N, C-alpha and C positions, 0 to 999 in steps of 0.2 A: 491335431492334438488328441492324445488318447483320452478317452472318456474318464473324467475324474470322479471318484466316489466321494460324495459329500456326506459328512456325518454331522447332522444338526444337533447332536447331543454335546459336542465339544466346540471350542473356539480356537483350536490349534491351527487349523487351516480354514480360511474363509475367503469370501469375495471382498475386494477392496477397489476403490477408485484410486488411480495412480497416474503419475506422469512417468513415462518410460523413455530413457535415452536409447534411441534406436535409429542409426543411420539408414538401415533398411527395415521396412515394415513387413517383411515376409517371414519373420521368425515367429514361433509360437510359445517359446519359453525364454525367460530372461533371468540372469543372475541378480541377486538382491542389490548389488552395487549399481545396477542400471535402473532400479525401480524406486520411486519416491512415493510413498503412500499418502493419501489425502482423505480427510473425513467425508467430504461431500463431492458430488459431481461438479458443482460450481467451483470449488477450490481447485480441483484437478484441471478443469478447463482454463481457469485463470492463470495457473502456474505453468501451463504448457508454453512452448516456444518452438513451433515447427521449423523456423529458420535455423535453429540450433539442434534439430533432431530430437526435441523433447515433446513427445506426443501424449495426449490424454488417453487413458484406456481403463477398462475394467479387467481386473486380474484375479486369479485364484492362487492363494498361497499364504505363507511360504511353505515349501515342501522340500525335504532334503533329497538330493539326487544320489545316485549310486556312487558318484565321485566325491560326495561329501559337501557339495555346494548347496546353498539355499536358493531355490528357484521360485519364480512366479510364473504362472501359466496365463497366457492371454485368453480372455473370454471374448472381448471384442474391442476395437478401437472406438473412441467416442468422437 
């Protein structure tokens, strides 16, 4: 993943706990329709379902891509 610049003065792009639909866990960025944001770590873990490819993670975003998509960048899998 390219190093993301974090601006602590704004809340436009920030870190979140999430559940990501990911059949393969080797990707580093995900479109917003594959990401479900959760308030806490416990909520993300509880909402996960690895058997159906829904994995808990910590992500950074959303950020608009050059193609116009809103993306979340993987920080790490939980």
